[in-house]
TORKOL-4160 file (C-alpha; in steps of 0.2 Angstrom, whole numbers, padded with zeros to 4 digits, m for minus):
302
<pt num="1" X="0000" Y="0000" Z="0000"/>
<pt num="2" X="0006" Y="0017" Z="m0004"/>
<pt num="3" X="0007" Y="0032" Z="0008"/>
<pt num="4" X="0006" Y="0033" Z="0025"/>
<pt num="5" X="m0003" Y="0019" Z="0035"/>
<pt num="6" X="m0004" Y="0026" Z="0053"/>
<pt num="7" X="m0006" Y="0044" Z="0059"/>
<pt num="8" X="0012" Y="0051" Z="0064"/>
<pt num="9" X="0004" Y="0061" Z="0080"/>
<pt num="10" X="m0010" Y="0049" Z="0088"/>
<pt num="11" X="m0004" Y="0032" Z="0080"/>
<pt num="12" X="m0021" Y="0030" Z="0073"/>
<pt num="13" X="m0025" Y="0021" Z="0056"/>
<pt num="14" X="m0027" Y="0031" Z="0042"/>
<pt num="15" X="m0041" Y="0021" Z="0034"/>
<pt num="16" X="m0059" Y="0021" Z="0037"/>
<pt num="17" X="m0067" Y="0004" Z="0044"/>
<pt num="18" X="m0075" Y="m0007" Z="0030"/>
<pt num="19" X="m0083" Y="m0024" Z="0029"/>
<pt num="20" X="m0066" Y="m0030" Z="0023"/>
<pt num="21" X="m0056" Y="m0028" Z="0039"/>
<pt num="22" X="m0048" Y="m0042" Z="0048"/>
<pt num="23" X="m0059" Y="m0046" Z="0063"/>
<pt num="24" X="m0052" Y="m0057" Z="0078"/>
<pt num="25" X="m0064" Y="m0071" Z="0075"/>
<pt num="26" X="m0056" Y="m0073" Z="0056"/>
<pt num="27" X="m0041" Y="m0080" Z="0065"/>
<pt num="28" X="m0046" Y="m0085" Z="0083"/>
<pt num="29" X="m0045" Y="m0104" Z="0087"/>
<pt num="30" X="m0061" Y="m0111" Z="0093"/>
<pt num="31" X="m0050" Y="m0118" Z="0110"/>
<pt num="32" X="m0044" Y="m0100" Z="0111"/>
<pt num="33" X="m0062" Y="m0092" Z="0111"/>
<pt num="34" X="m0070" Y="m0106" Z="0122"/>
<pt num="35" X="m0056" Y="m0106" Z="0135"/>
<pt num="36" X="m0056" Y="m0087" Z="0135"/>
<pt num="37" X="m0074" Y="m0087" Z="0138"/>
<pt num="38" X="m0072" Y="m0098" Z="0154"/>
<pt num="39" X="m0058" Y="m0087" Z="0159"/>
<pt num="40" X="m0068" Y="m0071" Z="0159"/>
<pt num="41" X="m0083" Y="m0080" Z="0169"/>
<pt num="42" X="m0072" Y="m0074" Z="0183"/>
<pt num="43" X="m0080" Y="m0057" Z="0183"/>
<pt num="44" X="m0071" Y="m0043" Z="0191"/>
<pt num="45" X="m0056" Y="m0052" Z="0199"/>
<pt num="46" X="m0044" Y="m0051" Z="0185"/>
<pt num="47" X="m0047" Y="m0033" Z="0182"/>
<pt num="48" X="m0044" Y="m0030" Z="0201"/>
<pt num="49" X="m0028" Y="m0040" Z="0201"/>
<pt num="50" X="m0022" Y="m0031" Z="0187"/>
<pt num="51" X="m0025" Y="m0015" Z="0196"/>
<pt num="52" X="m0016" Y="m0019" Z="0210"/>
<pt num="53" X="m0002" Y="m0030" Z="0204"/>
<pt num="54" X="m0002" Y="m0030" Z="0185"/>
<pt num="55" X="m0001" Y="m0011" Z="0182"/>
<pt num="56" X="0012" Y="m0008" Z="0195"/>
<pt num="57" X="0023" Y="m0022" Z="0188"/>
<pt num="58" X="0019" Y="m0017" Z="0169"/>
<pt num="59" X="0025" Y="0002" Z="0176"/>
<pt num="60" X="0041" Y="m0005" Z="0184"/>
<pt num="61" X="0045" Y="m0015" Z="0169"/>
<pt num="62" X="0042" Y="0000" Z="0156"/>
<pt num="63" X="0055" Y="0010" Z="0167"/>
<pt num="64" X="0068" Y="m0003" Z="0165"/>
<pt num="65" X="0065" Y="m0005" Z="0146"/>
<pt num="66" X="0063" Y="0013" Z="0142"/>
<pt num="67" X="0080" Y="0016" Z="0151"/>
<pt num="68" X="0089" Y="0001" Z="0145"/>
<pt num="69" X="0082" Y="0000" Z="0129"/>
<pt num="70" X="0079" Y="0010" Z="0111"/>
<pt num="71" X="0061" Y="0016" Z="0104"/>
<pt num="72" X="0059" Y="0006" Z="0089"/>
<pt num="73" X="0053" Y="0021" Z="0079"/>
<pt num="74" X="0071" Y="0027" Z="0078"/>
<pt num="75" X="0075" Y="0011" Z="0067"/>
<pt num="76" X="0067" Y="0017" Z="0050"/>
<pt num="77" X="0066" Y="0001" Z="0043"/>
<pt num="78" X="0059" Y="m0008" Z="0058"/>
<pt num="79" X="0046" Y="0004" Z="0060"/>
<pt num="80" X="0040" Y="0002" Z="0043"/>
<pt num="81" X="0039" Y="m0017" Z="0045"/>
<pt num="82" X="0030" Y="m0015" Z="0061"/>
<pt num="83" X="0017" Y="m0003" Z="0053"/>
<pt num="84" X="0015" Y="m0015" Z="0038"/>
<pt num="85" X="0012" Y="m0029" Z="0050"/>
<pt num="86" X="m0002" Y="m0019" Z="0060"/>
<pt num="87" X="m0010" Y="m0014" Z="0044"/>
<pt num="88" X="m0012" Y="m0031" Z="0038"/>
<pt num="89" X="m0019" Y="m0035" Z="0054"/>
<pt num="90" X="m0031" Y="m0021" Z="0055"/>
<pt num="91" X="m0024" Y="m0014" Z="0073"/>
<pt num="92" X="m0033" Y="0002" Z="0075"/>
<pt num="93" X="m0017" Y="0010" Z="0084"/>
<pt num="94" X="0000" Y="0007" Z="0082"/>
<pt num="95" X="0008" Y="m0002" Z="0099"/>
<pt num="96" X="0023" Y="0007" Z="0108"/>
<pt num="97" X="0039" Y="m0004" Z="0104"/>
<pt num="98" X="0056" Y="m0005" Z="0111"/>
<pt num="99" X="0072" Y="m0014" Z="0105"/>
<pt num="100" X="0083" Y="m0021" Z="0119"/>
<pt num="101" X="0099" Y="m0029" Z="0122"/>
<pt num="102" X="0100" Y="m0048" Z="0128"/>
<pt num="103" X="0111" Y="m0061" Z="0134"/>
<pt num="104" X="0099" Y="m0075" Z="0136"/>
<pt num="105" X="0089" Y="m0083" Z="0121"/>
<pt num="106" X="0082" Y="m0070" Z="0109"/>
<pt num="107" X="0064" Y="m0066" Z="0112"/>
<pt num="108" X="0050" Y="m0054" Z="0109"/>
<pt num="109" X="0035" Y="m0052" Z="0120"/>
<pt num="110" X="0021" Y="m0039" Z="0124"/>
<pt num="111" X="0016" Y="m0032" Z="0140"/>
<pt num="112" X="0005" Y="m0018" Z="0147"/>
<pt num="113" X="m0014" Y="m0014" Z="0146"/>
<pt num="114" X="m0024" Y="m0020" Z="0131"/>
<pt num="115" X="m0028" Y="m0002" Z="0127"/>
<pt num="116" X="m0009" Y="0002" Z="0129"/>
<pt num="117" X="0002" Y="m0012" Z="0123"/>
<pt num="118" X="0021" Y="m0011" Z="0122"/>
<pt num="119" X="0031" Y="m0024" Z="0111"/>
<pt num="120" X="0049" Y="m0029" Z="0115"/>
<pt num="121" X="0060" Y="m0037" Z="0104"/>
<pt num="122" X="0077" Y="m0041" Z="0106"/>
<pt num="123" X="0089" Y="m0033" Z="0095"/>
<pt num="124" X="0097" Y="m0049" Z="0090"/>
<pt num="125" X="0081" Y="m0053" Z="0081"/>
<pt num="126" X="0077" Y="m0036" Z="0076"/>
<pt num="127" X="0093" Y="m0035" Z="0065"/>
<pt num="128" X="0097" Y="m0052" Z="0063"/>
<pt num="129" X="0083" Y="m0062" Z="0055"/>
<pt num="130" X="0075" Y="m0060" Z="0037"/>
<pt num="131" X="0060" Y="m0050" Z="0033"/>
<pt num="132" X="0048" Y="m0064" Z="0033"/>
<pt num="133" X="0053" Y="m0069" Z="0051"/>
<pt num="134" X="0053" Y="m0052" Z="0058"/>
<pt num="135" X="0035" Y="m0050" Z="0051"/>
<pt num="136" X="0030" Y="m0066" Z="0060"/>
<pt num="137" X="0037" Y="m0059" Z="0076"/>
<pt num="138" X="0027" Y="m0042" Z="0075"/>
<pt num="139" X="0012" Y="m0052" Z="0069"/>
<pt num="140" X="0012" Y="m0064" Z="0083"/>
<pt num="141" X="0015" Y="m0050" Z="0096"/>
<pt num="142" X="0000" Y="m0041" Z="0088"/>
<pt num="143" X="m0011" Y="m0056" Z="0087"/>
<pt num="144" X="m0011" Y="m0056" Z="0106"/>
<pt num="145" X="m0014" Y="m0036" Z="0105"/>
<pt num="146" X="m0029" Y="m0038" Z="0092"/>
<pt num="147" X="m0037" Y="m0052" Z="0103"/>
<pt num="148" X="m0035" Y="m0042" Z="0119"/>
<pt num="149" X="m0026" Y="m0056" Z="0128"/>
<pt num="150" X="m0015" Y="m0044" Z="0138"/>
<pt num="151" X="m0025" Y="m0043" Z="0154"/>
<pt num="152" X="m0027" Y="m0061" Z="0155"/>
<pt num="153" X="m0009" Y="m0065" Z="0150"/>
<pt num="154" X="m0004" Y="m0054" Z="0163"/>
<pt num="155" X="m0014" Y="m0064" Z="0177"/>
<pt num="156" X="m0008" Y="m0081" Z="0170"/>
<pt num="157" X="0010" Y="m0075" Z="0171"/>
<pt num="158" X="0008" Y="m0069" Z="0189"/>
<pt num="159" X="0001" Y="m0086" Z="0194"/>
<pt num="160" X="0014" Y="m0096" Z="0185"/>
<pt num="161" X="0028" Y="m0086" Z="0193"/>
<pt num="162" X="0020" Y="m0089" Z="0210"/>
<pt num="163" X="0017" Y="m0070" Z="0214"/>
<pt num="164" X="0016" Y="m0070" Z="0234"/>
<pt num="165" X="0001" Y="m0059" Z="0239"/>
<pt num="166" X="m0012" Y="m0061" Z="0252"/>
<pt num="167" X="m0029" Y="m0065" Z="0248"/>
<pt num="168" X="m0035" Y="m0052" Z="0259"/>
<pt num="169" X="m0027" Y="m0039" Z="0249"/>
<pt num="170" X="m0030" Y="m0043" Z="0231"/>
<pt num="171" X="m0040" Y="m0060" Z="0231"/>
<pt num="172" X="m0027" Y="m0070" Z="0223"/>
<pt num="173" X="m0032" Y="m0084" Z="0234"/>
<pt num="174" X="m0049" Y="m0082" Z="0228"/>
<pt num="175" X="m0045" Y="m0091" Z="0212"/>
<pt num="176" X="m0049" Y="m0109" Z="0213"/>
<pt num="177" X="m0036" Y="m0122" Z="0207"/>
<pt num="178" X="m0048" Y="m0128" Z="0192"/>
<pt num="179" X="m0048" Y="m0109" Z="0188"/>
<pt num="180" X="m0030" Y="m0107" Z="0188"/>
<pt num="181" X="m0028" Y="m0123" Z="0177"/>
<pt num="182" X="m0040" Y="m0116" Z="0165"/>
<pt num="183" X="m0031" Y="m0100" Z="0165"/>
<pt num="184" X="m0014" Y="m0108" Z="0162"/>
<pt num="185" X="m0023" Y="m0120" Z="0148"/>
<pt num="186" X="m0030" Y="m0104" Z="0139"/>
<pt num="187" X="m0014" Y="m0096" Z="0140"/>
<pt num="188" X="m0007" Y="m0111" Z="0128"/>
<pt num="189" X="m0021" Y="m0110" Z="0117"/>
<pt num="190" X="m0020" Y="m0091" Z="0114"/>
<pt num="191" X="m0003" Y="m0094" Z="0107"/>
<pt num="192" X="m0011" Y="m0104" Z="0092"/>
<pt num="193" X="m0023" Y="m0089" Z="0088"/>
<pt num="194" X="m0006" Y="m0078" Z="0088"/>
<pt num="195" X="0003" Y="m0090" Z="0077"/>
<pt num="196" X="m0011" Y="m0088" Z="0065"/>
<pt num="197" X="m0009" Y="m0067" Z="0066"/>
<pt num="198" X="0009" Y="m0071" Z="0062"/>
<pt num="199" X="0005" Y="m0081" Z="0047"/>
<pt num="200" X="m0006" Y="m0067" Z="0040"/>
<pt num="201" X="0008" Y="m0054" Z="0044"/>
<pt num="202" X="0020" Y="m0063" Z="0034"/>
<pt num="203" X="0009" Y="m0073" Z="0021"/>
<pt num="204" X="0021" Y="m0088" Z="0022"/>
<pt num="205" X="0020" Y="m0104" Z="0034"/>
<pt num="206" X="0038" Y="m0107" Z="0031"/>
<pt num="207" X="0043" Y="m0090" Z="0038"/>
<pt num="208" X="0033" Y="m0095" Z="0054"/>
<pt num="209" X="0042" Y="m0111" Z="0055"/>
<pt num="210" X="0058" Y="m0101" Z="0054"/>
<pt num="211" X="0053" Y="m0090" Z="0067"/>
<pt num="212" X="0050" Y="m0105" Z="0079"/>
<pt num="213" X="0067" Y="m0112" Z="0074"/>
<pt num="214" X="0076" Y="m0098" Z="0079"/>
<pt num="215" X="0066" Y="m0093" Z="0095"/>
<pt num="216" X="0068" Y="m0112" Z="0100"/>
<pt num="217" X="0087" Y="m0112" Z="0097"/>
<pt num="218" X="0085" Y="m0126" Z="0084"/>
<pt num="219" X="0092" Y="m0114" Z="0071"/>
<pt num="220" X="0100" Y="m0098" Z="0067"/>
<pt num="221" X="0096" Y="m0099" Z="0049"/>
<pt num="222" X="0080" Y="m0098" Z="0039"/>
<pt num="223" X="0071" Y="m0114" Z="0035"/>
<pt num="224" X="0074" Y="m0117" Z="0016"/>
<pt num="225" X="0060" Y="m0113" Z="0005"/>
<pt num="226" X="0061" Y="m0130" Z="m0003"/>
<pt num="227" X="0056" Y="m0138" Z="0013"/>
<pt num="228" X="0038" Y="m0132" Z="0010"/>
<pt num="229" X="0030" Y="m0149" Z="0012"/>
<pt num="230" X="0024" Y="m0151" Z="0030"/>
<pt num="231" X="0034" Y="m0169" Z="0032"/>
<pt num="232" X="0051" Y="m0159" Z="0029"/>
<pt num="233" X="0047" Y="m0146" Z="0042"/>
<pt num="234" X="0041" Y="m0159" Z="0053"/>
<pt num="235" X="0059" Y="m0167" Z="0054"/>
<pt num="236" X="0067" Y="m0150" Z="0060"/>
<pt num="237" X="0055" Y="m0151" Z="0075"/>
<pt num="238" X="0055" Y="m0168" Z="0078"/>
<pt num="239" X="0063" Y="m0166" Z="0094"/>
<pt num="240" X="0053" Y="m0151" Z="0100"/>
<pt num="241" X="0035" Y="m0159" Z="0103"/>
<pt num="242" X="0026" Y="m0142" Z="0108"/>
<pt num="243" X="0034" Y="m0131" Z="0093"/>
<pt num="244" X="0031" Y="m0146" Z="0081"/>
<pt num="245" X="0012" Y="m0145" Z="0086"/>
<pt num="246" X="0012" Y="m0127" Z="0082"/>
<pt num="247" X="0021" Y="m0128" Z="0067"/>
<pt num="248" X="0009" Y="m0142" Z="0060"/>
<pt num="249" X="m0006" Y="m0130" Z="0066"/>
<pt num="250" X="0001" Y="m0116" Z="0056"/>
<pt num="251" X="0002" Y="m0127" Z="0041"/>
<pt num="252" X="m0015" Y="m0133" Z="0042"/>
<pt num="253" X="m0022" Y="m0117" Z="0045"/>
<pt num="254" X="m0013" Y="m0110" Z="0029"/>
<pt num="255" X="m0021" Y="m0123" Z="0019"/>
<pt num="256" X="m0039" Y="m0120" Z="0025"/>
<pt num="257" X="m0054" Y="m0110" Z="0019"/>
<pt num="258" X="m0053" Y="m0099" Z="0032"/>
<pt num="259" X="m0036" Y="m0092" Z="0028"/>
<pt num="260" X="m0041" Y="m0092" Z="0010"/>
<pt num="261" X="m0055" Y="m0080" Z="0015"/>
<pt num="262" X="m0043" Y="m0069" Z="0024"/>
<pt num="263" X="m0033" Y="m0068" Z="0010"/>
<pt num="264" X="m0048" Y="m0062" Z="m0001"/>
<pt num="265" X="m0053" Y="m0050" Z="0011"/>
<pt num="266" X="m0035" Y="m0042" Z="0012"/>
<pt num="267" X="m0034" Y="m0042" Z="m0006"/>
<pt num="268" X="m0050" Y="m0033" Z="m0008"/>
<pt num="269" X="m0045" Y="m0020" Z="0006"/>
<pt num="270" X="m0029" Y="m0016" Z="m0001"/>
<pt num="271" X="m0038" Y="m0012" Z="m0018"/>
<pt num="272" X="m0050" Y="m0001" Z="m0009"/>
<pt num="273" X="m0037" Y="0007" Z="0001"/>
<pt num="274" X="m0032" Y="0017" Z="m0015"/>
<pt num="275" X="m0049" Y="0026" Z="m0014"/>
<pt num="276" X="m0046" Y="0032" Z="0003"/>
<pt num="277" X="m0037" Y="0048" Z="m0001"/>
<pt num="278" X="m0043" Y="0067" Z="0000"/>
<pt num="279" X="m0039" Y="0069" Z="m0019"/>
<pt num="280" X="m0045" Y="0060" Z="m0035"/>
<pt num="281" X="m0032" Y="0051" Z="m0043"/>
<pt num="282" X="m0039" Y="0055" Z="m0060"/>
<pt num="283" X="m0043" Y="0072" Z="m0060"/>
<pt num="284" X="m0036" Y="0080" Z="m0045"/>
<pt num="285" X="m0050" Y="0087" Z="m0037"/>
<pt num="286" X="m0054" Y="0087" Z="m0018"/>
<pt num="287" X="m0065" Y="0073" Z="m0012"/>
<pt num="288" X="m0072" Y="0066" Z="0004"/>
<pt num="289" X="m0057" Y="0053" Z="0011"/>
<pt num="290" X="m0071" Y="0039" Z="0011"/>
<pt num="291" X="m0079" Y="0042" Z="m0005"/>
<pt num="292" X="m0076" Y="0029" Z="m0017"/>
<pt num="293" X="m0082" Y="0040" Z="m0033"/>
<pt num="294" X="m0075" Y="0056" Z="m0036"/>
<pt num="295" X="m0090" Y="0070" Z="m0036"/>
<pt num="296" X="m0081" Y="0079" Z="m0051"/>
<pt num="297" X="m0076" Y="0066" Z="m0063"/>
<pt num="298" X="m0087" Y="0052" Z="m0056"/>
<pt num="299" X="m0073" Y="0039" Z="m0058"/>
<pt num="300" X="m0070" Y="0025" Z="m0047"/>
<pt num="301" X="m0055" Y="0026" Z="m0036"/>
<pt num="302" X="m0053" Y="0009" Z="m0032"/>
């Protein structure tokens, strides 16, 4: 798509919403949706926990990252890739993002609030992977953002890390063992939806497989394009059952009618996006940004 995708001041997308916009239900797995519905049945408790525990933790984390990291918008090439991925997934606002150094396994993650998410990417990934894998990294994290996973991910992380807090203060002890298990199980299922978003952002399941291989320490080089058959890819992940399961799921989705519908919607949307300009591309007359036909020359802008 030509032109600016997002406003440089408010970070909002510069395109009216249409019927061709990608919706969460277009790529969300059934297991993710059902498990998240069960978790949401806890009512206001996750929101209270987030208010008293999650937000203070996020503020401290942001202080460290903003001090030790570099805003991603200082890297023109990375910013361009992030905007393109956000546009592909129809994010209404660009998230904040940082590039940080690291000594452990390279990683990318998202934290913060669903309405103010922050993506963090290891500089070894930001500058050391191919364009397709980079799109997958952004797409995966943006899949969590679009799905509004962050509140419950934050709660699941706190439970997984065994945050010590009295039940009288925040009610952590009020979450039953079955609900804790349900929350942690949902966290796993949510990754499958985000993996689908990675595929949508990159357009190639091989890129998703390469991303997994690099994050899992299996390979520091992209998987060859000629290993497009699922059997060949499976050999790479044969010793990593969880990653193998996720890669298999991505390849199945890439061959599904659901994904074909997403591609069709995306193609129509990009075609119509040419019309969303304040100037007619044929006669140069001013027009309403949402007008498909020019009021002067009557030509279709799409």
